[in-house]
N, C-alpha and C positions, 0 to 999 in steps of 0.2 A: 603361513594358514592364513586365510580372510578371514578371521572372527574380530566381532568386535566387541572388545571389552571395555567399560566403566567401573574405576575402584571409586567408591566417596569415603572421605575417612579423612576425621578433623584433626588429628597426628601425624605431621609430616614422619616421621619413626618408621610409626607401621605404614604408611603410603610407598613409603620404601620397599619397603618390605614386603609388601602383597606386589611393587611392581616388577621385583626380581623373583617373585614365583613364576607369575604369570608367563614372564621371561624365558625361563625352564621349558614352557608348554610351547615353544616359536610365539608367546601372544604380546602382541603392544597394546599396551591396556590406556585411555584418556586416565585422569584422575582430577578429581572437585572434592575441596575441602573441608567442602555444610551440606545435606543437602538438599538447600535451592540452587548449589549451584551443579549439584548429578542433574535434581530437575532441569535445569531448565540445557544441560548438556544434552540432556537426555532428549527434547522438545524438536532440538538442531542437528537429531543422527536420530544414529539409527542402531539399538546394539546387541548380540546374539544372546553373553551374561552381563550384565550387573552384583558388583559385589560392595556391598557397603555397612556400612557403622553403625548404628543403632543410637547412641547419646552423642548429637553433634548440635554445632551452637546456628543457630538462620534457623535449619527445618531439621527435627532429628529424621532418621532413620524411616522408622514406621508411618508420618505423615510422607514424607518422596512417594515410599511401596504405595502405599493408598489412592497417591495421584500418579500415578506410574499405572497403577490397575486398575484405574477409573477412565485413561486415555488408551482407547482403542487400542493404538497400534504396540501398548506397553502388557498388554493382556496375557499375551503368550511367553514373554521378553523373563529368562529365568536368573529369581533372583536369591541371592548368596550373603544374609548378615549372619555379623561379629559383632559378638557384644561380650562385655565383661559384666557380671553383678546385674543378675537381670535370671526374674524369677520364674519358675515352668508357664503359670499362668501370662509372665510376660510373651515366653513363647511359642504357648498359641495361641494369643491373641493373633500374633503376630502372621505366621500359619495360616492361618484363617484372613490374615488383610491379602495373605498374597505371596509371603513367603516360600521358596522355594526351599530349601537348606539352614537351617543356623548351625552355627560356629560359637562353642562360648572362647574367648581368648582367654586367657593368649591359646592359638589357636594350633594343631598341628600339623605341619607342615603338608604331609600327608595327609590327614582327611581334607585337607582344605583344595590339594593337587586333586585328589578323586572323586571331591563333586564336580570342580571344575571340567573334568574329566566327562562326569553323568552328563552335567549339563549340556555341551556344546555335543557331545558324542567323538570326544574324542579317544582312540584307542587305549590302552592299558600301555608303557612300554615295560618291557619282562627284564 
């Protein structure tokens, strides 16, 4: 399947888990360890989906999303946000800034797969 995915997560163990999860859908992502690296990759490549953590060093997920949404090429790119310890007000803000979906950590693998399938129009497997 020719879909370009970007995973932005500062914790290596979670980043590796996310890579394994998207591999179950035959997707191979690019990865970044902070929002600035993620944004830099975004400016060099076209992505069909971006999955990002919120709280990261250098540039957080919210600021990265805002920069991506401010760029014409990123206005319609689906963005799935993953975060722990976030308030309802912060979730609402993320959705207003341009997040497509939000998942609370620890994430449920089935929920993430469902959102990925929705974002990429991948039929659910039986």
